[in-house]
C-alpha positions as CSV (number, residue, x, y, z in Angstrom):
1,M,103.6,93.4,88.6
2,E,104.9,92.7,92.0
3,N,108.3,93.4,91.0
4,S,106.8,96.5,89.9
5,K,105.5,97.0,93.7
6,L,109.3,96.1,94.7
7,V,111.1,99.0,92.4
8,L,108.7,101.5,93.4
9,Q,109.9,101.0,97.5
10,L,113.3,100.7,96.5
11,F,112.4,104.8,94.4
12,L,110.8,105.9,97.4
13,E,113.7,104.7,100.0
14,Y,115.8,106.9,97.2
15,L,113.8,110.1,97.9
16,Q,114.0,109.3,101.2
17,I,117.5,108.6,101.8
18,E,118.9,110.7,98.6
19,K,116.8,113.0,98.0
20,N,115.8,114.0,101.8
21,Y,111.8,114.3,100.9
22,S,109.0,115.1,103.5
23,Q,107.0,112.1,104.4
24,Y,104.1,114.0,102.6
25,T,105.7,114.3,99.5
26,I,106.5,110.6,99.3
27,V,103.5,109.6,100.5
28,C,102.1,111.9,97.0
29,Y,104.5,110.0,94.9
30,R,103.7,106.6,96.1
31,R,99.7,107.6,95.5
32,D,100.1,108.7,91.7
33,I,102.5,105.9,90.8
34,E,100.6,103.2,92.5
35,Q,97.8,104.7,90.7
36,F,99.6,104.1,87.5
37,L,100.3,100.4,88.4
38,Q,96.4,99.9,88.5
39,F,95.9,101.4,85.1
40,M,98.6,99.4,83.9
41,S,97.3,96.4,85.4
42,A,94.1,97.0,83.9
43,E,95.3,96.9,80.4
44,G,97.1,94.1,80.4
45,I,101.0,96.1,80.8
46,G,102.5,93.2,82.9
47,R,106.2,94.9,82.9
48,L,107.5,98.5,83.5
49,E,109.7,98.5,80.4
50,D,106.7,97.7,78.3
51,V,105.0,100.7,78.7
52,A,105.2,103.1,75.6
53,Y,104.1,106.2,74.9
54,S,100.9,104.6,73.1
55,D,100.2,103.7,77.1
56,V,101.0,107.5,78.1
57,R,98.6,109.0,75.6
58,L,96.2,106.5,77.3
59,Y,96.6,107.5,80.7
60,L,96.3,110.8,80.1
61,T,93.3,110.9,78.4
62,K,91.7,108.7,81.3
63,L,93.3,111.5,84.0
64,Y,91.6,114.1,82.3
65,G,88.4,112.1,82.1
66,Q,88.5,112.2,85.8
67,K,87.6,116.5,85.8
68,L,90.9,116.3,87.6
69,S,92.6,120.3,87.7
70,S,95.4,121.2,85.7
71,R,97.8,121.3,89.0
72,S,96.9,117.5,90.2
73,I,97.6,116.0,86.6
74,A,101.0,118.2,86.6
75,R,102.0,116.4,89.6
76,K,101.2,112.9,88.5
77,I,103.0,113.5,85.3
78,S,105.8,114.3,87.2
79,S,105.9,112.1,89.5
80,L,105.6,109.4,86.7
81,R,108.7,111.0,84.6
82,S,110.6,111.0,87.8
83,F,110.1,107.5,88.5
84,Y,111.3,106.4,85.1
85,K,114.2,108.6,85.2
86,F,115.2,106.4,88.2
87,L,114.0,103.4,86.5
88,L,116.8,104.1,83.7
89,R,119.3,105.0,86.4
90,E,119.2,101.6,87.6
91,G,118.9,99.9,84.5
92,R,115.2,98.8,84.7
93,A,114.5,100.6,81.7
94,A,115.8,101.5,78.2
95,E,113.8,104.5,77.7
96,N,111.2,107.2,80.2
97,P,107.8,107.1,78.3
98,F,106.9,110.2,80.3
99,A,109.7,112.4,79.0
100,F,107.9,114.1,76.5
101,A,104.5,114.4,78.0
102,A,103.4,117.3,78.0
103,L,102.5,119.4,81.4
104,P,99.0,121.2,81.2
105,K,99.3,124.6,82.0
106,K,99.2,125.3,85.9
107,E,95.9,127.6,86.9
108,Q,96.6,130.6,88.2
109,T,95.0,130.7,91.5
110,I,94.9,133.3,94.2
111,P,96.2,132.0,97.1
112,N,93.8,132.4,100.3
113,F,95.3,134.3,103.7
114,L,93.9,135.6,106.2
115,Y,93.1,139.5,107.6
116,P,94.1,140.5,110.7
117,Q,90.8,139.9,112.8
118,E,91.1,136.8,111.6
119,L,94.4,135.9,113.0
120,E,93.2,137.9,116.1
121,A,90.5,135.2,116.3
122,L,92.9,132.1,115.7
123,F,95.6,133.7,118.6
124,L,92.8,134.0,121.1
125,V,90.9,130.9,121.3
126,N,94.0,129.4,122.9
127,D,94.1,129.2,127.1
128,E,97.2,129.8,127.8
129,N,96.9,128.5,131.4
130,T,97.1,125.1,130.0
131,A,100.2,123.5,128.8
132,L,98.6,122.5,125.2
133,G,97.1,125.6,124.7
134,Q,100.9,127.3,125.4
135,R,101.7,124.6,123.0
136,N,99.6,125.8,120.3
137,A,100.1,129.7,121.1
138,A,103.8,128.6,119.9
139,L,103.1,126.3,117.2
140,L,100.7,129.5,115.7
141,E,103.1,132.1,116.8
142,L,105.8,130.2,114.8
143,L,104.0,129.8,111.8
144,Y,102.9,133.3,111.4
145,A,105.9,134.3,112.2
146,T,108.1,132.8,109.5
147,G,106.4,131.5,106.6
148,A,107.2,128.0,107.7
149,R,105.5,124.5,106.5
150,I,103.8,122.6,108.8
151,S,106.5,120.2,108.4
152,E,109.4,122.3,109.0
153,C,108.0,123.4,112.2
154,C,107.6,120.0,113.4
155,H,111.4,119.0,112.4
156,I,113.2,122.4,114.6
157,Q,114.7,121.4,117.6
158,L,115.7,123.3,120.7
159,S,118.9,123.7,119.9
160,D,117.4,125.5,116.1
161,V,116.1,128.5,118.0
162,D,117.9,131.3,119.2
163,F,116.4,133.7,121.1
164,Q,119.0,136.6,121.2
165,A,119.0,136.6,117.9
166,Q,115.7,136.3,117.4
167,T,116.1,133.2,114.4
168,V,114.8,130.2,113.7
169,F,116.9,127.4,111.6
170,I,114.4,126.0,109.3
171,H,115.3,122.2,107.3
172,G,113.0,122.9,104.6
173,K,112.0,121.0,101.6
174,G,115.0,119.1,99.3
175,N,117.6,119.4,102.2
176,K,117.2,123.6,101.9
177,Q,117.8,124.9,105.2
178,R,117.7,128.6,105.9
179,Y,117.3,130.9,109.0
180,V,114.4,132.9,109.9
181,P,113.3,135.6,112.2
182,F,110.5,135.8,114.3
183,G,109.1,139.1,115.9
184,R,108.5,140.3,119.5
185,A,105.4,138.1,119.6
186,A,107.1,134.9,119.0
187,C,109.6,135.3,121.2
188,E,107.2,135.5,123.9
189,A,104.8,132.2,123.3
190,L,108.2,130.4,122.4
191,T,109.5,131.6,125.8
192,R,106.2,131.0,127.6
193,Y,105.9,127.7,126.3
194,I,109.2,125.8,126.3
195,H,109.5,126.7,130.2
196,G,106.8,126.1,130.6
197,G,104.2,123.5,128.7
198,R,106.2,121.4,126.9
199,R,108.6,121.3,130.2
200,E,105.3,120.1,132.0
201,L,104.7,117.8,129.1
202,T,107.4,115.8,128.7
203,K,108.9,115.1,132.7
204,T,107.6,111.7,132.3
205,L,109.9,110.9,129.7
206,A,113.3,108.7,130.4
207,A,114.4,111.3,128.1
208,D,114.2,114.7,126.3
209,H,114.3,113.9,122.7
210,R,114.9,117.9,121.8
211,Y,111.8,118.4,119.3
212,L,110.8,122.2,119.7
213,F,106.6,120.5,119.4
214,V,105.7,117.9,121.6
215,N,102.1,115.8,121.6
216,A,100.5,115.1,124.8
217,R,102.3,112.5,125.8
218,G,105.5,114.0,125.0
219,N,106.5,113.0,122.4
220,P,107.8,115.0,119.0
221,L,104.5,116.5,117.4
222,T,104.1,114.8,113.6
223,P,102.8,116.6,110.7
224,R,99.9,115.2,110.7
225,G,99.4,115.7,114.4
226,A,100.2,119.3,114.3
227,R,97.1,119.4,111.1
228,Y,94.9,117.8,113.6
229,V,95.7,120.3,116.2
230,F,95.5,123.1,114.2
231,E,92.1,121.8,112.7
232,R,90.6,121.8,115.6
233,I,91.6,125.6,116.8
234,V,90.2,126.8,113.5
235,E,87.4,124.8,114.5
236,A,87.2,126.8,118.1
237,A,88.0,130.3,116.0
238,A,84.8,129.4,114.3
239,L,86.0,131.5,111.0
240,T,83.9,131.3,108.2
241,Q,86.4,130.3,105.7
242,Q,88.3,126.7,105.6
243,I,92.0,127.3,106.3
244,S,94.7,125.0,106.5
245,P,97.9,125.2,107.8
246,H,99.2,126.8,104.4
247,V,97.4,129.0,104.6
248,L,99.6,131.0,107.7
249,R,102.2,130.9,105.3
250,H,100.3,132.5,102.4
251,T,98.9,135.1,104.7
252,F,103.1,135.7,105.9
253,A,103.9,136.3,102.7
254,T,100.9,138.6,101.8
255,H,101.3,141.0,104.3
256,L,105.2,141.2,104.5
257,L,104.6,142.2,100.5
258,N,101.6,144.4,101.5
259,N,103.8,146.0,103.8
260,G,106.7,147.1,101.8
261,A,108.7,143.8,101.6
262,D,110.9,143.2,98.1
263,L,110.0,140.0,95.9
264,R,113.2,138.6,96.4
265,S,113.7,138.5,100.5
266,V,110.3,136.8,100.4
267,Q,111.7,134.3,98.3
268,E,114.3,133.8,100.6
269,L,112.6,133.6,103.4
270,L,110.2,130.9,102.3
271,G,112.7,129.1,101.2
272,H,111.4,129.0,97.7
273,T,114.0,128.3,94.8
274,H,112.2,129.7,91.6
275,L,110.6,133.1,92.1
276,S,107.9,132.3,90.1
277,S,106.6,130.1,93.1
278,T,106.9,134.0,95.0
279,Q,105.2,135.9,92.6
280,V,101.7,134.1,93.3
281,Y,102.1,136.2,96.2
282,T,102.1,139.7,94.5
283,H,98.3,140.4,94.6
284,V,96.6,142.6,97.5
285,T,94.0,143.0,99.7
286,K,90.9,144.9,98.4
287,D,91.3,147.5,101.3
288,R,94.8,147.9,100.5
289,L,93.5,147.9,96.8
290,R,90.6,150.6,97.8
291,H,93.4,152.2,99.7
292,I,95.9,153.2,96.9
293,Y,92.9,153.5,94.7
294,L,91.6,156.5,97.5
295,Q,95.2,158.2,97.4
296,A,96.1,158.3,93.9
297,H,92.8,158.6,91.9
298,P,92.7,162.2,91.6
299,R,88.3,161.9,91.5
300,A,88.1,159.3,93.6
């Protein structure tokens, strides 16, 4: 089993260096595979190459018994399938026992999004007379203006922001890159932060690292740190629903589509490889549905 842990580490390095996966994605892979290694140990399976399809079926039975969502089980199967593809490539396995494991049908859930008044509550809690308040305002505005993931925002450097064209260069998942425009509100918040709050926060550093978003010590803001900041903002705004930074990405897509943007353009702005990933946003708000109904129904 010690050898299995070593091979897992090689696989994770492969994901980071060759596939350029985010740290969050790599952590998910590690968790999924370590869980399977624990199963192997409990079942007395000593080597990765000794895993048979019957073992895979037993493992899936245990996963379904844990009442996990279809999405979680599908991700675990995909993680292990990719792991065994790597083992095959490295000559450490003769076959992929997960190759024919059926992925459960994903439950189609409508993403959460915020209404304009809820967004306004988030923006209003930041004290823009402080350096951190200016940073928080700029982070929120950029998340909503571009639909970027929180991890993508943390990797933006000063040189990636073009104020003249009002676009930002985003380094996306899987080494996919894209230019995304931003509007007046984000432009004003970023300008205020870069020339005020960021300068104040980084003034004690020996050399500027050039990352756009920084923490209280002036060092680059990590995705984990950014999520913590976001959670504190949500608490201060006293919103009724629990939201994550990804909800601003959902809100960005929903508002664009509700206001007439076409699906392909939104797909490009979000950096989705597959259109099906964007189609989950084609729901419309209840208010808009009511408006359409009142406008179109003869007896409304």
